[in-house]
C-alpha positions in Angstrom: 67.8 17.2 -13.8 67.4 20.4 -11.8 66.5 22.4 -14.9 63.3 20.3 -15.3 62.2 21.2 -11.8 61.4 24.7 -13.0 59.1 23.2 -15.6 57.4 21.1 -12.9 56.7 24.1 -10.7 55.3 26.1 -13.7 53.0 23.2 -14.7 51.7 22.9 -11.2 50.6 26.5 -11.1 49.1 26.3 -14.6 51.7 28.4 -16.4 54.4 27.8 -18.9 58.0 27.8 -17.9 59.3 31.4 -17.6 62.6 33.1 -16.9 61.7 33.4 -13.2 61.6 29.6 -13.1 65.1 29.4 -14.6 66.4 31.9 -12.0 64.8 29.8 -9.2 66.2 26.6 -10.5 69.7 28.1 -10.9 69.7 29.1 -7.2 68.7 25.5 -6.2 71.3 23.9 -8.4 74.3 26.2 -7.8 76.3 27.4 -4.7 74.7 30.9 -5.0 72.2 32.8 -2.8 70.2 34.4 -5.5 69.7 35.1 -9.2 68.4 37.9 -11.4 67.9 38.5 -15.1 68.2 41.9 -16.8 67.0 42.7 -20.3 69.7 44.6 -22.1 70.2 46.4 -25.4 72.8 48.6 -27.1 70.1 50.7 -28.6 67.4 51.0 -25.9 67.2 51.4 -22.1 68.2 48.2 -20.2 66.3 47.1 -17.1 65.9 44.3 -14.5 63.4 41.7 -15.6 63.1 39.3 -12.6 65.0 38.3 -9.5 64.7 35.7 -6.8 65.4 37.9 -3.8 65.9 41.5 -2.7 69.7 41.3 -3.0 69.6 40.1 -6.6 67.1 42.9 -7.4 69.4 45.5 -5.8 72.5 44.2 -7.7 70.7 44.4 -11.1 69.3 47.9 -10.3 72.7 49.1 -9.1 74.5 47.9 -12.3 72.0 49.3 -14.7 71.8 52.6 -12.8 75.6 53.0 -12.5 76.4 51.7 -15.9 79.2 49.5 -14.4 79.6 46.0 -12.9 80.0 42.4 -14.1 76.5 42.4 -15.7 77.4 45.4 -17.9 80.8 43.9 -18.8 79.3 40.5 -19.6 76.9 42.1 -22.0 79.4 44.3 -23.7 82.1 41.5 -24.0 79.7 38.7 -24.9 81.4 36.4 -22.4 80.9 35.3 -18.7 82.4 37.6 -16.0 83.2 35.6 -12.9 84.0 37.5 -9.7 84.7 35.1 -6.8 85.4 37.8 -4.3 84.4 41.5 -4.6 86.9 42.4 -2.0 89.9 41.6 -4.2 91.8 44.3 -5.9 90.5 43.8 -9.5 86.8 44.3 -8.8 87.6 47.3 -6.6 89.7 48.9 -9.3 87.3 48.1 -12.2 83.9 48.8 -10.5 84.8 51.1 -7.6 81.3 52.3 -6.9 79.4 49.1 -7.7 81.8 46.8 -5.7 81.3 48.8 -2.5 77.5 49.1 -3.0 77.2 45.3 -3.8 79.2 44.4 -0.6 76.9 46.7 1.4 73.8 45.0 -0.2 75.1 41.6 1.0 76.9 40.1 -2.0 80.5 38.9 -1.9 80.8 37.0 -5.2 79.0 37.8 -8.5 78.7 35.8 -11.7 77.3 37.4 -14.9 76.4 35.2 -17.9 75.4 36.8 -21.1 72.2 35.5 -22.9 73.2 34.9 -26.4 72.0 33.2 -29.6 74.2 34.0 -32.5 74.5 37.7 -32.9 71.4 38.3 -30.7 72.0 39.1 -27.0 68.8 40.0 -25.1 70.2 40.2 -21.6 72.4 38.8 -18.8 71.8 36.3 -16.0 73.3 37.5 -12.7 74.1 35.2 -9.8 75.5 36.1 -6.4 76.8 34.4 -3.3 77.2 36.0 0.2 80.7 34.4 0.7 83.8 34.1 -1.5 82.8 31.4 -4.1 84.4 29.8 -7.1 82.3 27.9 -9.6 84.0 24.6 -10.6 83.9 23.3 -14.2 80.6 21.4 -13.8 78.9 24.3 -11.9 80.0 26.8 -14.6 78.6 24.5 -17.3 75.3 24.3 -15.5 75.2 28.1 -15.1 75.8 28.5 -18.8 73.0 26.0 -19.5 70.6 28.0 -17.4 71.7 31.1 -19.3 71.0 29.3 -22.6 67.5 28.3 -21.4 66.7 31.8 -20.3 67.8 33.1 -23.7 65.4 30.8 -25.5 62.5 31.7 -23.2 63.2 35.4 -23.4 63.4 35.4 -27.2 60.3 33.3 -27.5 58.4 35.7 -25.3 59.6 38.7 -27.4 58.6 37.0 -30.7 55.1 36.3 -29.4 54.8 40.0 -28.2 52.1 39.0 -25.7 52.6 42.1 -23.6 52.3 40.0 -20.5 54.8 39.0 -17.8 57.0 36.3 -19.2 56.0 33.0 -17.8 54.0 34.5 -15.1 55.3 35.5 -11.7 55.9 33.3 -8.7 53.3 33.7 -5.9 54.1 36.8 -3.9 56.8 38.0 -6.3 56.0 39.8 -9.6 58.2 41.5 -12.1 57.8 44.2 -14.7 56.3 43.8 -18.1 59.2 43.9 -20.6 57.6 46.3 -23.1 56.0 48.6 -20.7 59.1 49.0 -18.5 61.4 49.8 -21.4 58.9 52.0 -23.1 58.5 54.2 -20.1 62.3 54.6 -19.6 62.6 55.4 -23.3 59.8 57.9 -23.1 61.4 59.6 -20.1 64.8 59.7 -21.8 63.2 61.4 -24.8 61.5 64.0 -22.6 64.9 64.8 -21.0 66.5 65.4 -24.4 64.0 68.3 -24.8 64.3 69.6 -21.2 68.1 69.5 -21.1 68.8 70.1 -24.8 71.1 67.1 -25.0 71.3 63.9 -27.1 69.6 60.6 -26.2 72.8 59.1 -24.6 73.5 62.0 -22.4 69.8 62.2 -21.4 69.9 58.5 -20.3 73.1 59.1 -18.3 71.4 62.0 -16.5 68.4 59.9 -15.7 70.5 57.1 -14.3 72.7 59.5 -12.3 69.6 61.1 -10.7 68.2 57.6 -9.8 71.4 56.6 -8.2 71.9 59.8 -6.2 68.4 59.6 -4.9 68.6 55.8 -4.1 65.6 55.2 -6.3 64.7 52.6 -9.0 65.3 53.8 -12.5 61.8 52.9 -13.5 60.3 54.9 -10.7 62.2 58.0 -11.7 61.2 57.5 -15.3 57.6 57.3 -14.3 57.9 60.6 -12.5 59.4 62.3 -15.5 56.7 60.9 -17.9 53.9 62.0 -15.5 55.5 65.4 -15.1 56.1 65.0 -11.4 59.8 65.6 -12.0 61.4 68.1 -14.3 65.0 68.4 -15.3 66.7 71.7 -16.1 70.1 72.4 -17.7 70.9 75.1 -15.2 69.5 73.7 -11.9 68.9 70.5 -10.0 65.9 68.4 -11.0 62.7 69.7 -9.4 59.7 67.8 -8.2 56.3 69.3 -9.1 52.6 68.5 -8.4 51.7 68.6 -12.0 49.9 65.4 -13.3 48.8 64.5 -16.7 
């Protein structure tokens, strides 16, 4: 089965199977151009975890920065969100900003599959195609199987709390450490609650909004806030400084 190919690749490079292998295998087995996985939470900052290509990375960043899109809906609903064509009326009405940005990035169809085990939902598997695409029954079953495998791997890595990249990164393509990435975004959000005098939810919205307006990754903006290179004010636009800690 195609799912076992990811295990073979991991074994050959001397590493255990990781979520990046699942994403790679999903692209090989399904009529999609790329895959990405985002770690998501209702109580902490969500963030992209790994992706197979630049478009997948852009799509995950866009959705988590904008707070809208099939990935966000799949997580909140706990069910798959299948979008065969972003140019149709429903996606345009539901995700006006994301749909246009995704089309510009090179995606035409997007499929979001929540990672779930009982009441636990650690994230979402996102797949995209560059042409209108419908997953048939067998393909959807395979996609859900990949999501199940990613769930097990992600939860296993969290339980071990190794603090290392899950499963290792493919040659030439790395991805962020789960704990470090989230901790920095959480820390930046906490700093903004003080600078802006707002609650944690509003602070996170402001952080996301600034990242989107500047066309930057959420993690990069968070790092600037934590390192005091960027300061927010309730009465003025965020200001960059030369201050370092």
